matplotlib code that plots the C-alpha trace (Angstrom):
import matplotlib.pyplot as plt

x = [-50.6, -48.7, -46.9, -43.6, -43.5, -44.2, -41.3, -38.9, -40.0, -39.6, -36.0, -35.1, -36.3, -34.5, -31.1, -31.5, -30.5, -33.1, -33.4, -32.5, -29.5, -29.0, -26.3, -24.3, -22.1, -18.8, -16.4, -17.9, -17.7, -20.8, -20.8, -23.4, -24.9, -27.1, -29.9, -32.3, -34.3, -33.3, -35.1, -36.7, -33.5, -32.2, -29.0, -26.5, -23.2, -21.0, -21.2, -18.0, -18.1, -17.4, -20.5, -22.9, -24.4, -24.9, -26.3, -28.8, -29.9, -30.4, -32.5, -34.6, -35.0, -36.2, -38.9, -40.0, -40.3, -42.1, -44.6, -45.1, -45.5, -48.1, -50.0, -49.2, -51.3, -49.6, -48.5, -46.6, -44.6, -41.7, -42.6, -39.0, -37.9, -40.3, -39.2, -37.3, -34.2, -33.9, -30.9, -29.7, -26.1, -24.3, -24.8, -23.1, -24.3, -24.3, -22.6, -21.9, -20.0, -18.1, -17.0, -15.9, -13.6, -12.2, -9.3, -7.5, -7.9, -4.2, -2.8, -0.6, -2.0, -1.0, -0.2, -3.4, -5.6, -5.7, -7.3, -10.1, -10.7, -10.9, -13.7, -15.6, -15.3, -15.2, -18.0, -17.9, -21.3, -22.4, -19.4, -18.5, -15.1, -13.5, -10.8, -9.3, -6.3, -5.0, -5.7, -4.1, -3.0, -5.0, -8.3, -10.8, -8.3, -8.4, -12.1, -12.2, -9.6, -11.8, -14.8, -12.9, -11.9, -15.5, -17.4, -20.3, -22.8, -21.1, -21.1, -24.8, -25.1, -22.7, -23.1, -20.6, -22.0, -20.2, -21.2, -21.5, -21.5, -25.3, -25.9, -26.5, -26.9, -30.7, -30.5, -27.8, -30.1, -33.0, -30.5, -29.2, -32.7, -33.5, -30.3, -31.2, -34.7, -32.9, -31.0, -27.6, -25.4, -22.0, -22.0, -18.8, -19.5, -16.8, -15.9, -18.4, -16.8, -18.1, -21.3, -21.3, -23.4, -21.3, -19.4, -22.7, -24.6, -22.1, -23.5, -26.4, -24.2, -23.4, -26.4, -29.0, -27.3, -24.3, -26.3, -28.8, -26.2, -24.9, -21.2, -20.6, -17.2, -16.7, -13.9, -12.9, -10.1, -11.2, -9.1, -9.9, -13.7, -13.2, -11.2, -13.9, -16.7, -15.0, -14.7, -18.2, -20.5, -18.9, -16.9, -16.1, -18.5, -15.9, -12.6, -10.3, -7.6, -5.4, -3.8, -1.7, 1.7, 3.2, 6.5, 9.3, 8.8, 5.1, 6.4, 8.7, 6.5, 3.1, 4.3, 7.1, 9.6, 12.9, 15.5, 15.6, 16.1, 12.8, 11.1, 12.5, 11.2, 7.8, 7.2, 4.1, 1.3, 0.2, 0.0, 3.3, 3.5, 4.7, 3.8, 0.7, -1.0, -1.8, 0.4, 0.2, 0.0, 2.9, 1.7, 5.0, 6.5, 6.5, 6.2, 2.8, 1.4, 2.9, 1.4, -2.0, -1.8, -0.8, -3.8, -6.4, -5.3, -4.1, -5.3, -8.7, -8.9, -8.3, -10.7, -13.6, -13.3, -13.2, -16.1, -18.4, -17.3, -19.5, -21.0, -17.5, -16.9, -13.7, -11.6, -10.3, -7.5, -7.2, -10.4, -8.3, -6.1, -9.0, -11.0, -7.9, -7.1, -3.7, -4.2, -2.7, 0.3, 1.0, 0.8, 3.2, 5.7, 5.7, 6.1, 9.1, 10.9, 9.7, 12.7, 14.7, 12.5, 8.8, 8.8, 7.1, 9.9, 9.2, 5.8, 6.7, 10.3, 11.0, 11.0, 14.5, 15.7, 17.7, 18.6, 20.6, 22.4, 23.3, 24.5, 26.7, 28.4, 29.0, 30.5, 32.9, 34.0, 34.5, 37.9, 38.5, 36.7, 36.0, 33.8, 32.6, 30.0, 27.0, 28.7, 28.7, 25.0, 22.6, 20.9, 18.1, 17.0, 17.2, 15.1, 12.4, 12.3, 11.9, 9.2, 7.3, 7.8, 6.5, 3.5, 4.1, 3.1, 6.0, 5.6, 4.9, 2.1, 0.3, -3.0, -3.1, -0.3, 0.7, 1.4, 2.4, -1.1, -1.6, 1.6, 0.6, -2.8, -1.5, 1.0, -1.7, -3.7, -0.7, 0.0, -3.7, -3.4, -0.3, 1.7, 4.1, 5.8, 8.1, 11.5, 13.5, 16.9, 18.8, 21.9, 24.7, 25.9, 23.1, 20.1, 17.8, 18.1, 15.7, 14.3, 11.8, 12.7, 9.6, 9.7, 7.3, 5.8, 5.4, 8.9, 7.8, 6.4, 9.9, 11.6, 9.3, 10.2, 13.9, 13.6, 12.0, 15.2, 17.3, 15.2, 15.6, 19.4, 19.6, 17.8, 20.4, 22.7, 25.8, 25.1, 24.8, 28.3, 29.9, 30.7, 28.3, 30.5, 30.6, 26.9, 26.2, 28.6, 26.8, 23.4, 24.5, 25.8, 22.6, 20.5, 22.8, 22.6, 18.8, 18.5, 20.9, 18.8, 15.7, 17.1, 18.0, 14.5, 13.1, 15.3, 14.4, 10.6, 10.3, 12.5, 10.3, 7.1, 8.3, 9.8, 6.9, 8.5, 11.9, 13.1, 14.4, 16.3, 19.1, 22.0, 24.0, 27.4, 29.5, 31.2, 29.6, 26.4, 24.9, 22.3, 20.2, 20.0, 17.5, 17.2, 15.5, 14.6, 13.5, 16.8, 18.9, 20.8, 21.0, 22.2, 23.9, 23.6, 25.2, 23.0, 24.9, 23.4, 26.6, 27.0, 30.6, 32.1, 34.9, 36.4, 35.4, 31.7, 31.9, 34.4, 31.9, 30.8, 34.3, 34.9, 35.5, 34.2, 31.0, 30.4, 31.2, 28.7, 26.2, 26.4, 26.3, 23.0, 21.4, 23.0, 25.4, 25.7, 24.7, 25.6, 27.1, 25.8, 26.2, 23.2, 24.0, 23.2, 26.0, 26.1, 25.7, 29.1, 31.1, 34.1, 36.5, 33.7, 31.1, 28.0, 27.3, 23.6, 22.1, 19.2, 16.7, 17.5, 17.2, 13.8, 12.4, 13.4, 11.2, 7.5]
y = [-8.8, -10.7, -13.9, -13.1, -9.7, -11.2, -13.6, -10.9, -8.7, -11.5, -12.5, -8.9, -8.6, -11.7, -10.3, -7.4, -7.5, -8.1, -6.4, -3.0, -0.9, -0.4, 1.3, 0.5, 2.7, 1.0, 3.1, 6.2, 5.3, 4.6, 1.4, 0.3, -3.2, -5.1, -7.0, -9.5, -12.6, -16.0, -19.2, -17.6, -16.4, -12.9, -12.4, -9.4, -8.3, -5.4, -3.0, -1.3, 2.4, 2.1, -0.2, 1.5, 4.1, 1.4, -1.1, 1.4, 2.3, -1.4, -2.0, 1.0, -0.3, -3.6, -2.2, 0.1, -2.9, -5.2, -2.4, -2.1, -5.9, -5.8, -2.6, -1.0, -1.7, -3.7, -0.7, 0.8, -2.3, -2.5, -0.7, 0.0, -3.5, -4.7, -2.0, -3.6, -1.4, -0.7, -2.1, -1.7, -2.2, -0.3, -2.5, -2.2, -4.0, -3.5, -0.2, 1.0, -2.1, -2.1, 1.5, 0.5, -2.3, -0.5, 1.5, -1.7, -3.7, -3.4, -4.1, -7.0, -9.8, -11.4, -15.2, -15.9, -14.5, -17.9, -19.4, -16.8, -17.3, -21.1, -20.7, -18.2, -20.3, -23.8, -26.2, -26.0, -25.8, -25.3, -23.3, -19.7, -18.2, -16.2, -13.6, -12.2, -10.5, -7.2, -3.9, -2.9, -6.3, -6.3, -8.0, -5.6, -5.2, -9.1, -9.0, -6.1, -8.0, -11.1, -9.0, -7.1, -10.4, -11.6, -12.0, -9.8, -12.5, -13.3, -9.5, -9.3, -12.0, -10.2, -7.8, -6.2, -5.4, -2.9, -3.4, -0.1, 0.3, 0.6, -2.7, -6.0, -9.6, -9.3, -6.6, -8.3, -11.3, -9.2, -7.7, -11.2, -12.4, -9.4, -10.1, -13.7, -12.8, -10.5, -13.3, -12.5, -15.6, -14.0, -11.9, -10.3, -8.9, -6.5, -5.6, -8.2, -8.3, -4.8, -6.5, -7.1, -10.2, -11.8, -14.3, -15.7, -15.9, -16.5, -19.8, -17.9, -17.4, -21.1, -22.7, -20.5, -18.9, -21.0, -24.0, -22.7, -22.2, -18.7, -18.0, -16.0, -14.3, -12.7, -10.4, -8.3, -7.0, -8.6, -11.8, -13.2, -12.7, -15.1, -17.6, -17.6, -17.9, -20.9, -22.6, -21.8, -21.4, -22.3, -25.5, -27.2, -25.0, -22.5, -22.0, -19.6, -17.4, -15.3, -12.2, -10.8, -12.3, -10.5, -12.1, -10.2, -11.8, -10.3, -6.9, -6.8, -8.2, -6.8, -3.3, -2.9, -1.9, -3.7, -4.1, -5.7, -2.4, -1.1, -4.3, -3.7, -0.2, -0.6, -4.5, -6.1, -4.3, -3.4, 0.3, 1.5, 4.1, 1.6, 1.4, -0.8, -0.2, 2.9, 5.8, 7.6, 6.7, 4.4, 2.7, 2.4, 5.6, 7.3, 6.3, 7.9, 6.0, 2.7, 3.4, 4.1, 0.8, -1.1, 0.3, 0.1, -3.1, -5.2, -3.9, -2.9, -6.1, -8.1, -6.1, -6.2, -9.8, -10.7, -8.2, -9.9, -13.5, -15.4, -12.1, -10.8, -13.9, -14.8, -11.9, -14.0, -12.2, -9.6, -7.9, -6.2, -4.7, -3.7, -2.1, -0.2, 0.9, -0.6, -3.4, -1.3, -0.4, -4.0, -4.9, -1.9, -3.0, -6.6, -5.5, -3.4, -6.2, -9.3, -10.1, -10.9, -12.3, -12.6, -13.1, -11.5, -9.1, -7.5, -6.4, -5.6, -4.3, -0.6, -0.2, -0.5, -0.3, -3.5, -1.8, 0.9, -1.5, -3.8, -1.1, 0.3, -3.0, -3.5, 0.1, -0.7, -4.0, -2.4, -3.4, -0.6, 2.3, 1.8, 4.3, 5.1, 7.7, 5.7, 4.9, 8.7, 9.4, 9.8, 6.5, 7.0, 10.1, 8.3, 5.5, 8.0, 9.7, 6.6, 5.3, 8.6, 8.3, 4.8, 5.8, 2.9, 3.0, 2.4, -0.1, 2.7, 4.1, 0.6, 0.3, -3.5, -5.7, -7.6, -11.2, -14.4, -15.2, -11.7, -12.4, -15.9, -14.7, -11.7, -14.0, -16.5, -13.8, -12.4, -15.8, -16.1, -12.7, -14.2, -11.2, -13.5, -16.8, -18.7, -19.9, -22.4, -21.7, -24.9, -25.3, -27.8, -29.9, -29.0, -30.4, -30.1, -26.4, -25.2, -21.7, -19.9, -16.8, -14.9, -13.1, -10.2, -10.9, -7.1, -5.7, -2.2, -2.0, -2.8, -0.4, 2.5, 2.0, 1.9, 5.4, 6.7, 5.5, 7.5, 10.6, 10.3, 9.9, 13.1, 15.0, 13.9, 16.8, 14.7, 13.2, 16.8, 17.7, 15.3, 16.3, 15.7, 13.0, 11.2, 11.4, 10.2, 7.3, 6.2, 6.6, 4.5, 1.8, 1.6, 1.3, -1.4, -3.3, -3.1, -3.9, -6.8, -8.4, -7.8, -9.2, -12.3, -12.6, -12.2, -15.0, -17.3, -16.6, -16.9, -20.0, -21.6, -20.7, -22.0, -25.4, -26.8, -30.3, -29.1, -28.0, -24.4, -23.0, -21.0, -23.2, -22.0, -23.5, -22.7, -20.2, -18.9, -19.9, -20.7, -18.0, -20.7, -24.4, -26.0, -29.7, -32.2, -35.3, -37.5, -36.8, -36.9, -33.8, -30.1, -26.9, -24.2, -20.4, -17.1, -14.0, -10.6, -7.3, -6.3, -5.8, -6.8, -10.3, -10.9, -14.2, -13.4, -13.8, -17.5, -18.4, -20.5, -22.4, -23.8, -24.5, -28.3, -28.8, -27.0, -28.9, -32.3, -31.6, -30.5, -33.4, -35.9, -34.4, -33.4, -35.6, -34.5, -30.7, -30.3, -26.7, -23.8, -20.4, -16.7, -14.7, -11.0, -7.9, -8.3, -10.3, -14.0, -16.0, -18.7, -17.9, -20.7, -23.4, -21.0, -20.1, -16.3, -15.7, -12.2, -11.8, -10.6, -13.5, -15.9, -14.5, -14.4, -18.0, -19.1, -20.1]
z = [-7.6, -10.4, -9.0, -10.8, -9.1, -5.7, -6.3, -7.3, -4.2, -1.9, -3.3, -3.0, 0.6, 1.6, 0.5, 2.8, 6.5, 9.2, 12.5, 13.9, 14.8, 18.6, 20.4, 23.6, 25.7, 26.7, 28.9, 27.6, 23.9, 21.7, 19.7, 17.2, 17.2, 14.7, 16.6, 14.8, 15.8, 14.4, 15.0, 17.9, 19.5, 19.8, 17.9, 17.7, 16.2, 16.4, 13.4, 12.2, 11.6, 7.9, 7.3, 9.6, 7.1, 4.3, 6.7, 8.2, 4.7, 3.7, 6.9, 6.1, 2.5, 3.8, 6.0, 3.1, 0.7, 3.3, 3.9, 0.1, -0.3, 2.3, 1.6, -1.7, -4.9, -7.7, -9.8, -6.9, -6.0, -8.5, -11.7, -12.6, -12.3, -15.0, -17.6, -20.4, -20.3, -16.6, -14.8, -11.2, -12.4, -14.9, -18.1, -21.5, -24.6, -28.3, -29.6, -26.2, -25.3, -28.7, -27.9, -24.4, -25.6, -28.7, -26.9, -25.8, -29.2, -29.9, -26.4, -26.0, -24.0, -20.7, -20.8, -18.9, -21.6, -23.2, -20.0, -20.1, -23.8, -23.6, -21.0, -23.2, -26.3, -24.7, -24.0, -20.1, -18.5, -14.9, -14.0, -13.7, -14.4, -11.6, -12.5, -9.4, -8.2, -6.5, -8.1, -11.2, -12.4, -15.7, -14.9, -16.6, -19.5, -20.0, -20.2, -22.7, -24.8, -24.9, -25.9, -28.5, -30.1, -30.5, -33.8, -34.4, -33.6, -30.1, -29.4, -29.8, -27.1, -24.6, -21.8, -19.5, -16.0, -13.7, -10.1, -8.0, -4.2, -4.1, -5.8, -4.0, -4.9, -5.3, -7.6, -9.8, -9.8, -11.3, -14.0, -14.8, -15.5, -17.7, -19.6, -20.0, -21.4, -24.0, -25.3, -23.6, -23.3, -22.3, -19.1, -17.7, -14.2, -13.0, -9.3, -8.2, -4.7, -4.0, -2.9, 0.7, 0.2, -2.5, -0.4, 1.1, -2.2, -4.9, -5.9, -7.4, -10.6, -11.1, -9.9, -11.7, -14.6, -15.6, -15.4, -17.9, -20.6, -19.8, -19.6, -16.6, -15.8, -12.4, -11.6, -8.6, -6.6, -3.4, -3.6, -0.3, -1.1, -4.0, -2.0, 0.8, -1.8, -3.5, -0.1, 1.2, -1.9, -5.2, -4.5, -7.8, -9.8, -10.8, -12.6, -10.8, -12.4, -10.2, -11.9, -8.9, -9.9, -12.8, -13.7, -15.6, -18.8, -18.9, -17.6, -20.7, -23.2, -22.3, -21.0, -23.5, -20.8, -20.6, -17.9, -14.4, -12.7, -14.2, -13.0, -9.6, -9.5, -10.9, -11.1, -9.7, -11.7, -15.2, -14.4, -15.7, -18.5, -21.0, -24.6, -24.3, -21.0, -18.9, -20.0, -16.7, -13.1, -12.2, -9.0, -7.3, -8.6, -5.2, -1.6, -1.3, -4.2, -2.9, 0.5, -0.9, -2.9, 0.4, 2.1, -0.6, -2.4, 0.5, 3.9, 2.8, 0.8, 3.8, 6.0, 3.4, 3.0, 6.8, 7.5, 5.0, 5.8, 8.2, 9.4, 10.5, 12.7, 10.8, 11.9, 14.7, 16.5, 13.7, 15.1, 17.7, 15.1, 12.8, 15.5, 16.9, 13.2, 13.3, 10.6, 7.9, 10.2, 10.7, 7.0, 6.1, 8.8, 7.4, 3.8, 4.6, 6.6, 4.9, 2.8, 5.9, 8.5, 9.2, 13.0, 16.0, 16.4, 13.0, 14.4, 18.0, 18.0, 17.5, 13.9, 12.4, 8.8, 7.8, 4.6, 6.5, 8.8, 5.9, 3.6, 6.6, 7.0, 3.3, 2.9, 5.6, 4.0, 0.6, -0.5, -3.0, -1.4, 2.3, 3.8, 7.4, 6.2, 7.4, 10.8, 11.5, 10.7, 13.5, 13.1, 15.7, 13.7, 10.5, 11.9, 13.3, 10.0, 8.0, 10.4, 9.9, 6.2, 6.1, 8.4, 10.6, 14.4, 16.8, 19.6, 22.0, 19.9, 19.6, 21.6, 20.9, 21.5, 18.4, 19.2, 17.3, 16.5, 14.8, 12.8, 11.7, 10.5, 8.5, 6.8, 6.0, 4.3, 2.5, 1.1, -0.2, -1.9, -3.6, -2.3, -0.5, -1.3, 1.0, -0.3, 1.7, 3.1, 3.7, 5.8, 5.3, 7.1, 9.6, 7.8, 10.8, 10.4, 7.7, 7.5, 5.3, 3.2, 2.3, -1.0, -1.9, -5.3, -6.1, -6.1, -6.7, -3.1, -1.7, -3.9, -3.1, 0.6, -0.3, -2.0, 1.3, 2.9, 0.6, 1.2, 4.8, 4.6, 2.5, 5.4, 7.9, 9.2, 9.2, 5.7, 4.3, 5.5, 3.1, -0.6, -3.4, -4.8, -1.5, -1.1, -4.5, -3.9, -0.7, -2.4, -5.3, -3.0, -0.9, -4.1, -5.3, -2.0, -2.1, -5.8, -5.5, -2.7, -4.7, -7.8, -6.0, -4.6, -8.2, -9.6, -6.7, -6.9, -10.8, -10.9, -8.2, -10.0, -13.2, -11.8, -9.8, -9.9, -8.5, -5.2, -5.4, -2.4, -1.0, 0.3, 3.3, 4.2, 7.4, 5.3, 2.2, 0.2, -3.1, -3.8, -5.6, -6.0, -8.4, -7.3, -9.6, -7.3, -10.3, -12.2, -9.0, -10.2, -9.4, -10.8, -8.6, -9.0, -7.9, -8.4, -8.8, -9.6, -11.3, -15.0, -14.9, -14.8, -12.2, -10.9, -7.3, -8.1, -8.7, -6.0, -4.1, -7.3, -7.7, -4.0, -4.0, -0.5, -1.1, -4.5, -3.0, 0.0, -2.5, -4.9, -1.9, -0.8, -4.2, -6.9, -9.7, -10.4, -14.1, -14.4, -12.4, -13.3, -12.5, -13.2, -13.7, -15.7, -18.3, -21.6, -21.6, -22.1, -20.5, -18.3, -17.0, -17.1, -15.5, -17.5, -17.2, -18.0, -18.5, -16.0, -18.4, -20.8, -18.1, -16.7, -20.3, -20.7, -17.8, -18.3]

ax = plt.figure().add_subplot(projection="3d")
ax.plot(x, y, z, "-o")
ax.set_aspect("equal")
plt.show()
């Protein structure tokens, strides 16, 4: 047998799982286990239902290959592997690749495009480029744009590799070797985290191929998988670019859609029907589509990474939720409530809508049109209907008790996914009191749940007894409350992201607050802000900004106040020494 074929065969076999599937009955339920021998010792691990079929097929495949390697004649070993144009993955080169990238040639580019382009055209060696982020954040489009901008000479040396669920690292290794023999220098591998063995063997791409002069770009939706692979396999042999966070300025520039309310409704992905990207399929247009996104892009992302990291040994306490099929429920519950508090009670208390209770209080305090409509609604029924809409298990339906360790671990992974960012809330004069306000980076998720709340209200018997005008007024007020809070979160988040050397926080007093303070420690100065969803300018909006006591306390702690601002939806102008700034102009100016 040819030595090269023997080596290929052995490499392929080594990537497949060892051992056998056995079954155990526990309390009348049948569980699958993988058992194998390692260093003379018997090992085993639990096999999840969603991996059983694939694992069984791989074990069978290993046994067949081992038998072929031992018994079969040379011609029967791997004839297909040695064929010039055979690939296990879906590989595009030449005219097929050119046809693939042509439709996006005129698309506007995200800001991070330059980082990817610099790697492809730069002189870096021995490193791979990792392009990762949640679904529908423009990863594949970035790759197609880089390829579309290539010269004819570079294009002839380029291949786009699409990973399918049936492909593993051993097969990709064989494909890469073939591409290298064909003179391919630039390889873009999409959905690489679909391979269950990617985390454990990611160093293959940097150690074997990038080190030999190839430029290798890896992309995928499994963000945690890339984080784990960097920590365990790649170390300093990779450049990493995360696409999950899509700021307002990119939403407007790339998608061609203007307006903070549009960003609140759909912001967070590049899948809006704008003038440049996907013309159909708005990710957060409905509660159903948003829930599907949470399940597939977030919950399954976490599950897939943990299942394939350290042979499933990194689930820690989340294994209980995963095995009980309640992990998605826990994440849904957190996403709905995360703008207020991320505490144990969010997961374990009976589900409550903070949007509803906050709006009821605001309607009652409305100076011009006080209303008790929401006070008269059957809130228990509203909560139950909202819970069903959000598909969240109530405490009584949970089979596994959710504790503080569950909460902390879920929060840790949401942070790693760039789905959540913490903003400080500081209290004066009690400086020992400092709380974290957690912001969701994809506002469309939050708004989809708000619309579910509106649909629930419309189904309430008491609500339907009021006139159309009253119902419309209440609906508008609820949406205004929600949008106002979300707009404040967006301003805080994007300001924090664009001012890494400054402290950005909300400042609370005994009475009243500054919605945002931007403190520059080096300059010993700060700017103070109020954030209003209103499009009208009224004196009451800046009453805290001109409060002498609040300003003196702020300057004592954070230095001179260099500017006082109201960020709102109206036109930019100055009013009695206060700078009114249009919110879209403000967000577009960050960067």
